N, C-alpha and C positions, 0 to 999 in steps of 0.2 A: 613613320618616325623611327629613327635608329635608337638603339639602346642608349648610346652616349647622349643624344639629344634629349631623350626622356629623363635621364638622370640630371642633366643640366636644367631642365624645366622644373624638376622637383626641387632642385637647390633654390631656384628663384621663388617657388611657392613656400618653401620652408623659411626663407628669408622674410618674405612678406607676412607670413603667419607667425613669425617670431618663435618657431619651433626649434629651439637651440639644440636639443638632443638629436633630433632627426637631421638637422643641418650639419652637425658634427660628423655623423656617420656618412652623409652624402659627400662631404668634403674629403673624408678619408678615401672613399671610393674614387672620386675624381683624381686625388693625388696619386693613388696606386696606378690608375690608368695612365695618367700623364707620365709617371715615372717609367713605366714600361715602354711607353712610346718614345720617350727621350733616350732611354738605354739602348733600345733596338733601332732607333731612327726610323720608325714606321708609324703609320696611323692605324690604330686598331679598329677592326670591324666588329660586328656584334659577337662573332665567335671568340675573338681575342678578349673582348671585355668579359664574356662569360667565363673564360679561363681565369681571369683576374679575380672575378667575383667568387668563383669556386675555391680558389686558393685562400681568399680572405675568409670564406665560410669555414673551411677546414681549420684555419688558425683560430677563429673564434670558438669553434666547437672544442678544440683541444684546451683552450683557456677556460672555457666553461666547465669542462670536466675537472680541471685542476682546482679552480675556485670552489666548486661544489665539494670536492674532497677536503679542501682546507677549511670549509665552513665560512667562506667569505661571500655571504649572500648578496651584499651590496655590489660587489664586482661581478658576481654571477648574473645578477639582474641586468647589468649594463651589457654583458656579452649576449644574453638572450635578446635584448632589444636590438643590438647590432645584427644578430643573426636574422631576426624578423625583417629588418629593413633590407638586408642582403637578399633574402628569399624572395622579395617582391620583384627583383630584377632577374632572378635565375629562372630558367625554363622549368616547366612542370616536371616533377620527379617521375621517373618510370615506375610503373607498377610491376609486381612480380611476374605477371603473365607477359607483359610487354618485353621485359628484360629477358625472360626465358626464350621468347620467340626470337629476339635479336641474337642471342647466343647460339641458338639452334641454327639460324641462318648463317652466322659467321663460321660455325663449325662445318656446315655443309659446303659453303663457298670455298673455304680454304682446304677442304679435304683432310682436316686435322684428325690424326689418329693417336698421337702420343704427345708427351710433354714437350718434345722437340718442336712441335707446331704451335706452342703457346704464344710465342711472339707474333706470329702471323695472325692468329685469332684475335689477340689484343689490339694489334694495330688496325685490324678490320673493324673492331667494335668501337674503338676510342672516339671517332668522330660522331657516332650515333649516341653514345652514352655520356660523353664528357659534360659535366655540369648537371646531369640529370640523374646520375647514380654514383655511388661511392665506388671508385675504381678498385679499391682494396677488396670490397665484397664481390665485384664482378670478376676480379682475378681469382678469388677463392672458388667461385662457382665454376668458372672455366677449368680451373685446375681439378676440381672434383669430377667434372664431366670427362676430362681427358684421362682420368684414372690415376692420378698421382697419389 
């Protein structure tokens, strides 16, 4: 079952179960997926949907941080709930050891020796870590390994 089909099935279950809060989040997900499909005139596969979900997660995380700083616990709780629902559809996050091994492999494959090779390393890593690790953190680790 594709990720899109799984989300659509969960929408149906939320409708039947009258789970309004979860249904709202699932409808937001489907709207974001459909918006991207219409904008780019394509049909998203699982990888494309993971990119949409990853972007939505980052947005929710930023909002959560801001709401927490502002003392808006009610809005922060909603963002946490939405993050939890989004996490059920994202792939399992990479552990430190797995990420380190992927970075080592990318450095070896590209022959990277300096910061000029950063783009090649990141483009090599992106398909393997997208949606499974924060790309900012990956970039920082690669930059440190290249001696910046």
